[in-house]
N, C-alpha and C positions, 0 to 999 in steps of 0.2 A: 693388657697383656695379649700376645698374639693368640693364645689359645682361647681366649674369651671372644674373639671377634667372629662375627658370621661370615659366611661365604660371600664374597663380593657379587657373584652372580645372583645369589639368593637375595641380597640387599637391593639390587636394582630390579629384580623380578624378571630376568631374562635368562635364555638358554646360554649354554657355553659357546654355542655356534653363532650367537648374535653379532651382527655386523656393526659397523660405527654408527649408522643411522639409528638403528634400534636401541644402541646404548645411549645416544643422545636423547632420543625420545623419551626413554624410560627415566633417564636423570632429570630431564626438565619437568616431568610430571611430578616426581618426588620433591625436587627442589621448590616448586611452586606451592605445593602442599605444605611443606614443612619449614619454609623460609621464615626466619626470626621476625621479619617485618610483618609477616601475615599472622604470626602467633607470638605477639609480645609477651614476655614473661613466662613462656611455656618451655620449661627446661627439657622435657621429653621431646618436644618438637625440635628443639635445637640439637639435640643428641642425635636424632634420626637425620636431620639435615647434614650434619657433619659426617655421619656414617655414609650416607648416600654420595656425598662429595668425594669422600676418600676412595669409595669403591669406583666412582666414575674416573677419578684421576688415575687410577692404576689401569683399568680396562680400556681407557680411551687412548692410552700410549702403547703403541705395539710392542716395544722392547719390555716395558714393565709387565704388560700383560703375558708375554712369553714367560718371563720369569715367575709370575704368579701361577700360571697354569702348570709350571714344572716344580715349583717348591712351595706354593701356597703362601701363606702369611710370613713363613719363616725367611722369605726372600727379602724382606724388608725390615727385619729386626735388627736391632743394634744402632738405630739412629741413622737414617738415610738423608738427613739434612736437617737444617734448623727451622725451616719454615713449615707452614700447613698445620694440620691437626695432629696431635700426639707425635710430633717430631717428624711427620711425614712431609716430603717436598712435593709441592704442587706446581713447580715452576715449568714443567713441560706440558701441562695440560691446557686444552683450548678453552679456558674459562671466559675469556674476553668475548668470544662470539656468542657462546651459550647464555651468558649472563646479560649480554646486551639485549637478546631477545626476551629473556625472562623478566628483566626489569620493564621492558616495554608492555608485557602482559600484566604485570602487577600494577604499574602505575600509570598506564595509558600512554606512556611516551613513546618508546620504541627506539632501537638502535638503527641508525641509517649507515649504510656503506655505500661505497662506490662514489660516483660523481656527486657533485653538489646539487642540491634540489633547487637550482636557479634556472631550470629550463623552461620552455614555454608551457604555459598552462591554460586551459580553457576557462573562459570567464563564467561568472555564476549566471543561473537561469532567472528570469523575471516572470512572475506569475500575475495574471489579472483575470477578469471575467467580463463576459458579455451577455446581455439578455436578448432572447429571440422569441418569437411567437411559435405556436404549435406548428402552423403551416410553414414557417420559414425552416423549422427543423426538418420537416418532411421533404421539401423540395429544394432546400439549400438557399443560401442568400450571400451577400457580401455586406460586411459591417466595417465601420471605421472606428478605431479606438485611439485614445491618447495616452501616452505613457512618458514619465520622465526617466530617461536613461543617460548614462555618462557618455560623452562625446569628447574627442581628443581636443585638448586645449589649443586654440590657434596661436595663442601668444608664445608659448614655448614648444609648440609642435609635439606635445605629448611627452617631452623629456622631464617635465617637472622642475626644471632648473630655470633661474632667472635669465632672461635674454642676454646673451654675451657670455654666459657661463655654461658649464656642462657638469654632469655628475662625475664624481671622482671615485677611484677604487677604494673599497672599504679597507681601512687599515687594520681592523680587528681580525678579519678573516682572510685578508689578502685577495679578495675578489672571489673567493671559492663559494661563498654563501653559507659555509659551515664552519663550526669551531669545534675543536676536539678538546675534552677535558677529561681528567682522570678522577676516578672515584675509588676510595678504599673499601674493600669488602673483606670477607672472611678469607679469601684466597689471595689477598695483595691488592694490587692496583688493576683496576678495570678501566679501559678506555671507552669513552662514549662520544658519539658525534651528534651534535644538535644544530638547528638552524641558527645562523648568526643573529643575535638580538639587535645589532646596530642596523644592518641592512635588510633584515627580514628575509635573508636568503637571496637577495638580488645580486650581491657582490659589489654594489655601488651604493654610494651615499650622495645626497645633494646638500651642499653647503649653503648656497643662496637659492632659496626656493621662489618659484614663480609666484608673483602676487595674485594672479587671477585664479589659478588652480591650487595654490598653496602646496605645491611640490607633488600633487597626486598626478599631474599630466592630463587629468580629465575634468570637464565641467558638466554638471547636470543640465540637461536640455529636455524640453518637451517635444515629442515627436508624434506624428500621426501615422498609423499603420492601417492598411486595407486588409482585412481578414476574410478570407474566402471560406465560408461555412459550407462543408459538404452536405448533400442531400442524405438524410438518414441519420444524422447525428443525434445522439440521445442526451438527455439532461445529465450533467456532471462530466461528460467527455471533454477532452482538450484538443485544441487545435494548436499545433506547433509552428512557430515562425522561426525557422533556423537562422542563426547567426545575427539575431536582432537583440540579443540580451546585453548583459554587462560586458565590458571589454576584457580581453584575456590578460594574463600576467606574462611579462617577458616575451612579448610578441605572440603570444597564444591567441587562438581564435576567440571570437566573442561567444558568449553564451546564447541560449534561445529564449524566446518569449512564448509561454505557455498560456493560452487563453482558454479558461474553462467556460463552457457553454451552459447557461442556465435557461431552460425552456419553459415558458409560461403555461399555465393551465388552460385548457380549453373547455367551454361550457358544455359540449356535447360529447367530444371524443376522449378516450382514455387509451393509453399506449402500453403494450407489453411487448418488448423487443420490436419486431416489425410488423406486429399485428395491431389493429384498431379496434376498439369495442365501443358500442354505442347502444341506446335504447330508443325504440320508436313506439309511440301509442297507436293502437289500432281499434277503430270502433267495433261495437258489439256486432252490428249488422255485418260488416265486412269480414270480421272473424267467422261468423256463422255461415254466411253466404258466399264468401270469396269476393275479391276485387283487387283494384290497384291501390297502392299506397306510395308516397313520395319519401324517399330516404335520403338524408344528407350524407355526403362523403367529402373527403378532402379534395376531390376532383370535381365536386358540384353535386347537383341533385340527380337522383336516378329513380326510375319507376320500377316497382316490384310487384308481381302478381301474387297475392296472398291466396292460399289454397282455402276452400271452404272447410269449415270445422276446425280451424287453427285455434289451438289453446293458448292461454296466456303463458308467457315465459318460453315460448318456442324461440330457438335460436336459428338464425339463418346465416349463410355465409356468402359474402360478396368477394369473389376471387379477384386478387390483383388490386384491391382497393386500399391496401395498407401502406406501410412505410417502406421506402427503397433500402436496399442493403447498402451499408457503407462501402463494401467491396465491389458492388456492381449495382449501379443505380437503376439499371434496367430490370432487376430482379426485386419484386416487391412482395410484401406480405398480403394478408387478407384482412377484410373487415367483417367482424362478427356482430350481427344486430339481434338484440333481444326484443321480441314483439310482446307488448304488454296490452291485454285486451281491456279497454275502458269500459266500466259499467256506469250507466248514467245515474246520478243521484237526484235529478229532478226530472219528472215526466208529466206531461199534460194528461188531462182525463182521457182524451182520445187514445194517446199512446199507451196508457195503462190498460185500456180495454183491448187493444190489439195484442199486447203482450199476454194478457190473460187467455185470449183466444188461441195465441201461439202455445202456451202451455198446455191448454186442453187438447189441442190438436196433436201434440207430441207426446202427451202423458209423461211429462217430465218428473223429476224428483220433487219439485215443489208441489205439483199437483198430487202426486202420491202422498206427500206428507199431509196435505189438506183432507185427503179421503180417510187417512189413517186416523187423524184427530176426530173427525166426524164419527167414525165408527166407535172411538172410545167415549165420546159424548153420549151416544146412543145407548151403549152398555151401562153407563152411569145412570141414565134415565130409567132403564129397565129395572136396574137394582132398586131404585127409589120406589117404583111402583109395587114391586114385589114386597118390600118392606111395609108399605101402607096397607096392602091386602092382608099381611100376617097380623098386623095390629088390630084391625077390624075383626078378624076371625077370633081372636082371643078376647 
């Protein structure tokens, strides 16, 4: 009954000033939420779905909306038609468009409109990989790869048809590449458009296929490509070869070849973005007295002056000895070198005496520890002597 119905604007959750776009958006959200196909066996969801559909049918029609705004639900009492829910006529509402979109959301299909989808489309991309050394990644190089890609069949010149024949217009779609079919819904008949299953959207079919390419128009062939690897490329980055991938559809351009670069490990260097890190051993004498050491870089060996008193794990910076930037190969990062002081584990008798003299002259911590231990031993000896004297006294 009319008096039991909720206000249509309240049902859709919109203001009375809502425009057509707002009405459609609100209804699509409710229809998707309460559609019977999404809520099988749920009577309450079906009721709400019908309620929202009735509200949208009225408010989306300018004339019916005007009547509803003036008279409310009473404007449609008394049976305004045989179709629809509760005797309501939905014939004037735009459910074909909105449900084409809705079914696409629900089932992953989608409603297509406008021209047939048989226009030119870009071909698929082809992915491969190439291995390079650490130095090749730093300075760039050129590599050659071999791929199997599709090339136009020379027998049929890419038509896919047997020589002397040609593709014919698809009889199912009439060359449009799409077919229209009707589907019954709660609102009557809904028109849907899908890609033609016979010609796959091309609009033409091949009766007599080429024996070499089997009607595809292409033959797999091995091809060699020269890949220019730019200086500064990092592990996992890709080099794109435009227009070298799979052929396009219906005259569309070819796809691309994406070459992933795999950089090998280096025994000395480690990379972080454009900086290089390495470790260099330094003798105890050089660390203490200072002197020159040789450091390996990607540009070759360099001589570095170590300051006297250098401690282990000291990090120094070699400016501009890192990796070039991909954007500008003339801009390079730095190399950071960690100096590790080497302590000898085997010493000759003469070397030991010299180190002992060195410790005595510098009064270092080891010598201080030895003196501390000697003083402790003297205190223990004194305590023993005092104990002996007490025993004799008693």
